[in-house]
N, C-alpha and C positions, 0 to 999 in steps of 0.2 A: 624866743627870747625868754628868757624868766623875767616874772615880774619883780619891781623894785619894792613892791610892799604889799603883804600878806592879803589887805583888804581889798586888792584889785582880782582875786581869785574868786569865781562863780560859786565855787563850790563851799557852802558854809559849814558841813561837816569838817573838811579840811581847816578851815580857817580856827575851827573850836579846838580841832586837835593840836594845833601849833600854839595857839595862845595856853592850853592846859601843858603843853610839854615847858613851856616858857616858865610858868609859875611855878612846876614841878623841878625844874632846873635850879630857879631861885630857892626855894626852901631846902633844896639839898647843900645847893652853895652855902647856906646861913646855918647847916649843921644837924638841920631836922630830920627824923626819920618820916620817910613817907610811903602811905600805903594806895593802893588803886584797887578800887571795888571790881568785882568782875562782873562782865556784862555792859550793856547799855543804858539800864532801867533805874539807875540808883538816883536817889534825889541829891548827890552830892558827886565832885569829880574826884576829891582826893581825900585823905584822912592824914592829919599831921600830929604827932605825938610831942606834946609840949608839957615839962613838966608831970610826965606820969599820965598826962589826959589826952583823951583822943578826939581832935577837932574836926569835924567836916568841913571840909573846904568847895564853894562852888565857883569855877571859873567864868567870868564873862567877858566878852570881847566887845570893843567900842571903836568907832572911828571918829576922828575928828572932822567937821564938815567945814569946808571953808563959806564965809560969807556973812 
């Protein structure tokens, strides 16, 4: 049965990919142009064009701990 939360997944690469996809989708939904660097060794995950400028974006994932 699929997990209700992406944070229940053991594979941190998968969790990071899902987070990046959500961020990418929100930028696109807001009307921004989004670029993705080739490969896995960049210091950023996405590049967003804003008013003719290219801004680097690094996506992070966090979870809320009860207690």
